N, C-alpha and C positions, 0 to 999 in steps of 0.2 A: 790419181795414178801414182802420185809421190808418195802417199802412205804404203804402198804396195811394193816400192823398191826395196826396201829392207827385207819383207816377206819374200820377196822372189830370190833375194841373195841367201837367204837361209834355206829355201826350199833347194836352190841349185847344189848349196854345199852339202845338204842330207843325200841327194842323189849321186854325186860325186863320190861322197863317202861309202855309198852303198851301191856300186855300180853293177854287181853281179845279179840284181835282181830288180823287179818293178818296184819302185818306191811308193809309199802311199802315208797318207796323214791327214790331217784337218787344220783347217784354218778357222781361228775363233777369234772373238773379241772379248777382252776383258780389260775394264776400266779404262774404255775408250782407246785402247790400243790393241792391235791386230798381233797375233801370235800364232806360231805353228805347233802343232802336236805330232810329231812322227809316230806312225802306228807299224805294228809287226804285220808283215805280209803273211797271211795264212793260206794263202793260194796254193793248190797243188803244184802248179807249174809256175814258179815265183819269177821264172825268167821272162815269162810273156804276159802274165796275168797278176792282178792283185786283188786281195779281199781283205778287207778291214775287219777285224775281229769285234763284234757288239760291244765287248767290254771296253775297248778301247774309245767307242764312240761313247758309252756310257759315262766312262771316267772323265772325258773331255766336257761332256754335257752338264754332268753332276759336280764333278771335282774341279773343275777349271773355270768354265765358263759357258755360255749359251752360244751353241755352234750355228 
């Protein structure tokens, strides 16, 4: 759980900075370190739903690390 404390802090920060809509993103591991990749919410009703664009998943998976 200790490894995820920093991740949780980053997630909270993203949520607070974007408090008008549902936040969404991915957690991935790169070089033995966990990171977050904030994604754009493309849902029609961003206030109550979230939908991650496939390009965000693709970018994170190919361009960054394995999700």
